[in-house]
N, C-alpha and C positions, 0 to 999 in steps of 0.2 A: 489336439491334447484339448481340453478343457478348460478354462479360467485356474480353475483352483490343479488340475496337477500340471499346468505351467509354473503357477508360483511354487509348487512343492519342486519341481525340476530346477527351476534355476538356485533357492535354496538348498538344494542337494548337494548345484554345480559348487555353490561355496563352501561348502563345509567341505565335499573333496580336497577341493584345492586350499586350505587351510594349510599354514607352514606352523610346523610341529620342532622341536627338537628332533623328536626322529624321521618324520616325514624328510626332514632336510638332508639328516644321516641315510637313511634308504634309499630319497630319492635321487641321489650325486649321482651324474652322467658324465660322461669323456662328451665334449662337442666334436661335433664332426666337421670339420673347415672345411672337407672336401665338396659339400653341400651349402658351406655358407650362404646366405639369399643377396641377390642385389639389393643395392639397399635404392633402385629408382624403379619405377616405373616406365618404361621403355617399350613404345610401340614401333611396330614395325613399319608402314606406310601410317603416316598422319604428316598432316600438313600443318607445318609450323607459323604463328606468329608470335615475333617479338618484341619484348617488355621495355620500356625504357628501362636504359640503364644503370639512371643513379635515381631515380624517382623514390625509392625506397631510404634514402641518405637525408640524415639530416644537414648535411652542408651542401646543399644543392640550391642553398639560395632560399626556400622555403619550407624551414622547419615548423614541425607543432607550435604552435604560442601556449597550448593546454598544458600544464604543470605535473610531469609523468604521474604523480603519486595518487592526484584526482581525474586520471584517467585509467589508471589502473585500477579505480576502487568506484570505477562507474558513478562518478560525480561532476563528469564534463559532460556540457549542455550539448544536444541535437538536433536539428532543426531537419525539417525536411528537404530532401533533395537526392539527386545522383552521383555516385560514385566517378569518379573522372577515369582519367586511365593511368596515372600516377597512383590514385587512392587504391584502387585495384592494384593497381603494383605493390604498393606499400602494404597490404592487406595479405596479400600474399604469401612475397618475400618475408613478410616481419613477422608470419606466422609460420610457416613452412621452407621456408629458402634456408639457402645457405649463406651465413654472416663471416666467417671470417676463418683460415684455414689451422688446425692447427700442425707443429712439429711433433713427428712419433719418431720414433728408431727406425722402424722401415717405410719413412716417407713422409705422408700428410695425410692429416684425417679433415676433413670437410667438418663440421661445424655448424651447423643447426638455428634455425632462431628459439625455439621450443625446446627444452629437454624430452628427451624419450630414453624410457629404460632400454639398457647394452647400449644405445646409440644405434639402435636397428631402424629407427624410421620408417615406422611401416604404418606412417598414416598420411592421405593420398587428399587430396583438396582438388574438386572440381568447380567453376564458374558457373551457373545457367542464371545468364541474362539477354537484356531486351538491346535493342540500339545502344549506346553508350558515346560518348566523344570518344572517335578514336578506336570506334571496337564495335564489330557487327553483333547482332543479337547470335544468340550459337548456345553450345553447351561445351565447354573447353575443359580441359587436365592442364594443371599445373606441373612444368616440369622441375622440379628442386634442381638438377644438375644443372640446367643452363638458364634458370631465371625466364623460359619461354612457356605460352599457350601451346597447346594441341589440340586441334579441332574434332570433337566427338559428333557433333549436328551441330548441323547448320539453324539460322534461323531461330527464333523464339519459341521456346520450350515451359516460360514460367508458369503455363497455367497445368503443365503436369506436376508440379511442385504442388499449385494450391491448389490442384483435386486430392494429392497424396496427402496433405497437409490437413485436410478435414475443413478446407475454406479460413486454412490459417489468414488473420489479417494482418497482419505485416508481412506475411509472405506475398501476399495478393497485392498489397500497396507498392512492395520494394523493385527498384531497376533492375535489380542483381541480385543471387541469393549465391552462397558459399557452401555445398555438399563435402561434407568428411567422412573418409571411406577408413576402414583397416585392410590393411593384405594381412591377414592370419596368420602367414606360415612364417613370413619375415622378422617375427618377434616368440613364432612357437618356437622355432631353429633351436634356438634359448630357454626358453622358459616353461616351454611345450603346454601342459593347460591350462596354466594361471595365465597363460598368454592373453587372455579372455579377459582379463581382469583389466591388463594391461591395453586393451582396446581404447581402456574407458580413462584411464590414470592417464595416457599417452593424448587420447584427444582433448581430453578438459585443458593439458598445461599448452597444447594449442589456439585453442579457443579462447583461452585467458588472454594471450598476445592479441588476436584476432579483435576481441572487444575490446581492448586497451588502446589499440592502432586507431581502431573505428569511433573511438569517444575523442579522441587526441586529433581529430579530424572533425570532428564534428556531423558525425555517421549515426543513425539508427543502427544497432545491430540487436539482436536478438537469440538465443539458440534453440530452436524448434527440437524437440527429442518423440513427439508422437505424428508420425506420418508410416505410408501402408510402404514397407520395405522395402516389398516385390516392384511397386508402382518407382521408388525413386532407387532401386540399384537398375532397373529398365531402363532408364532414363539414362543416367550415366557409365552404361552399357559394361556392369559389373555384375558378376553372376550372383551376389548373395551369398555363399558358403565360401570361397576362396577368398572373395573380396566382397566386403558388405558396408554399405553405409550405414552412419553412426551419430548423424547430426546435420540439421541445416541451421544455416544462419543468415538468416534476411539481411542484406544491406541498404541503406539508404532507406527513403519512403515519396510517396506525395509525385506516383508513377501514373497513379490511376487503378482503380483494381483492374487486375488481370482475372478473367474467366479460366476457368476448371480446366481440364481437357484431359482425356487419356491419354496413360503415360505410353510413346510409342514404345513398339517392340525394340529388342538387343539386339546390334550389331553385329556383334563378335568382335570388335576388333583385334587384329591378332595382335601381342603382346610379346615380348623374349621374354622366353623361362626364368622365373628367379634363381634356379638351383638345378643340378644335373638330376636330382629327386627332392620331392615331399615327402613328409611326413607326415598323416592324417589323425588329427586330434579329438576323435568323438565327443570330449565332454564340451570341445571350444562350437563344434557342430549345433549340440546339444541343446547348451545352453541359449546360442543365438536364436536358435528355432522356438524355443520356448518363452524368448523374449520378444519374441517380431509383432508384429500387429499388422490387423486385414483392415477393411475397411469399415468393418462395426466395432474392431477395438479402437480405430482412429476417432469415430464417432465418441467413445465412451470416454476414451482419456481427454478428449476437449470439453466436454461435460462436466470435469470434475473443476475446471478453471484453473488457472495458470497461479502460480503467486503475482502478487503486484509489490511494489514496493511498501506498503502500507498492510501485509499482510502479519507483518511482525518488526517489533520497536528497530528501527534501526540503529540506534546508540550514534554518539558521535558523529560528525565526519571527523575524515580524514587531516591529519595537520601537521606537521611537518615536512611542509613542499621544499622542495628543490624547484632549479631555475632549471633543471635537465628534462629535456622531453623525452615521452616514451620510446622514440625513434634509439637514441641515443644510448637510451638504458637496453633497451634486445641486444642491439648489437655490440655491446660493451656484456653485457652476462654471459656468465661463463657456469660450470658445474664444478663447487667445488670440491674436491679429492682429497682436500686434508684440513682439519680446522688446528688452530692454536689453541691452547689450551688458558685460554685470554676472556675474559665479560664481553658483552654488549649492553648496551646502555638501554634503559629501562623504558623510557621515550620513543628509543629507536622497534624496539620490539613491541609494545604497544601501538606504535602505528602501522605496522608492518599486519600484526591482530586484525585492526580495525577495518582494514583496505581488505583483507581476507574474507573479513566476514562480513561487508554491506551488502545488501540483496542483488541479489542476481536478477539477470533479465532473462528467466528463462519460462518454459513453457509448463512448468512441472510445477502441484502444488506444493505449501510450505504443509508440515507436520502438526496438527493442532496451533495452529499459529507461530511456529518456531522455524528456522533453518531446518533443513531436512538432516544434516551434519552437526554436529555437537564438536565444538574445538580441547581437546585435551591436552596439556603440557606436562615436558617433563624439564623442570629449569636447572640446569647445572652449574651457568658463572651468568646473570642476570645485575648489576649494578641496582643497587635497588629494593632486590625480591629476595627471599631467600630459597635457598635451595629446596626444592621438593616436587609434589605433581601437583596441580591445578587443572581447574577446569574455567573456559573463558566465556563470558557472559555479553554477549554483543549490545544487547538491550540499553547496558548502563556503564558497555565497556569495561569491563570490572574481572579482573582474577581472582578467581575463591582458590583459596586454598585445599587442597584435599588429603594431604600427608607431607610433613615436613624433612628435614633430613638430606642428606647428601643422596643422591640416586644414580650416579655417573654410570654404578657398575653396573646397575639395574637397566639403565638407556640402553647400555652397551650391547646387554644381552636382547633383551628386546629388540634391537634391529642385527636380528641374527647374527649375534656376537663381532661384530662389525665397529672397528676403531672409531670410524665417523661418528657413529651415534652417544658413543662415550666423550669424544670430543668436545663435540656441540655443544654453543653454549644454552642449546633448546631445541628438544626434539616437539614437533608439531603432530599431532594425530587429530584426525578427522574419523569422528566415528560415526554411525546411524542406527538406528534400530529397524535393521530388514523386516524383522516380523511387521513391523507397524507399515512401512514403506510401500512394501509387496501387497496388505492390506487395506491400505488405501488407494494402491497405482495398478495393483495389479504387477505381473510381471514384469511387466517394463517400468517398476518402480525402481527396478533395480538397478537398471542401465541410467536412471536417473537420481540415484543417492551416490553413486562411482563418480560421475561428472559431475554434480551438486560437489562431491568433497575435491576433484581435481582441478574444476576451474576455479576452486578458489584456492587450493595448493599453489594455484599457476600464479595468481592476483599475489599471494604469499613470495612466492618465488622474485618475482619483476620488484615487491615493493621490496623487499630485502637489498637488492644491487642498487635499487634508488634512493636510499639509507646508505650504501656503501660498506654492506655486508654481505657476508656468501650466504650459497643456501645449493640445496643439492636435495634430491628424494632418495626413499631406501624403504628397501623393506621390513617384513617384520614378522615377528611369531603372535600370528592373529590372537588365538587366546588368553597369550598371557597378557598381553596388551589389556585385554578387556580386564585381566583378573587382576591386574594393579591399577586401575584406575577403579574399579567396586568398592562399595556397591552403588557409586554411582554412576558408571557405568552398564550396569548388571545388565544384561539382555542385548547391549550393542555392541556389531562390529566395523572391525577397521577396514576402513576404507583407504587409507593414505596416511604416510608419512612423510613433512619435511622436516629436514635439521637449517639451524639459523646457526652464525658463529661468526668468526672472525678468520678470512684464508688464510693457511699458513702460507702459500706462494702461489703466484700465478703461472701458468708454460706461458711458455712461448709464442705467438700468434704471428700469422699474415695476414697482410689484405687482400682480400677476394681476389 
């Protein structure tokens, strides 16, 4: 399809997967637990490389010295250098690994470093690196179930990523890059066609962890979304249909420019099936195909120019620093399942908002000199702020009141009539003008808009826990959210919703 057809296809997908009262009522279906997907990718035959057991823990004698909020907000200083094996382990485990075990009625459940819709953990991580201290060059899959690497390819294949990203300078100079994929079925089992949105929701929260950990260790890191999909998929040996690449993060710098090379052929390594049967959702396949790029598309993407930290006003630097490391925050992070009807402090809210809306190190452009997403809030209980609907202005860190009055019951309704949205102290919505985003960036702009929102939401999530608050993500009635914040939000679409507040209680956890 041509570029106009691709834009229309992805906008059509978004409209078809909007939640409304009617769609939720009519679309309700019973989950088939007989085909509940396995939560881990398991190879039938693959050589395992063990990672250091305690490298990601803050009590191993070498915790990060960068304050958590500075690392989360992207304010930590970075220098050229290659990640150590301990750095690699921390990046992988604290992005997508198991950090603790929750006691549940029928046993225990693995809790991951980053939140995921439905706790279905469909994001997979692959490491593509040259020779690193303690780790030979290769392409590796990260096994969250045992915190180990599986060798997909031996040798240095970074040149394939350089070619696939159109010669991206950060990728070419990086000693290592992490490729993020989604196994669509693992989330579609519960969420059906809307799971394609969750591909970027959940990848973004994982990316927020990656960027924060990299920042805490003084490593350069950047989110690259413009690449030849087929080439990256072949490199990490996925089919691009059931599992597909969605982001690349080069880590470190100063390795010397790597020359581009053609992506190798697929190996078709055998893996265990996720379920006895998988259900196909054509809308997911069509949406991913519409937003995929070939070589010509990547050249056009690079020509747009990425947003720099100076493309839009940055606002004030994040204050309210704590002495806690980002590693400790990630290990302590939970997902709040019940909020107290209690207020949070205005300073704490402003700190989390500032961290979320600081400029992102990504390869997508800004929209008319502003962030791709605008942050709107329903304030239910924040000391110093009157209840109501607000829009946040990152350039001066100000909250503009759009409508005043108690909006708790409206917040609860907009969050699919769930008590969490009613009880939370603040509901934080990320909205974008998808028409403007796709006009500026083509259909690939849909992925960028979703990732821009979800990485910011991941920052919001982490900074809330750094400030001693609770947080969780939630779904929503799309058009009704836009209507609530209109006329200011007219023409915008909701990308993400994060709730902040005071947790009711914490679940008992077990050490890993």
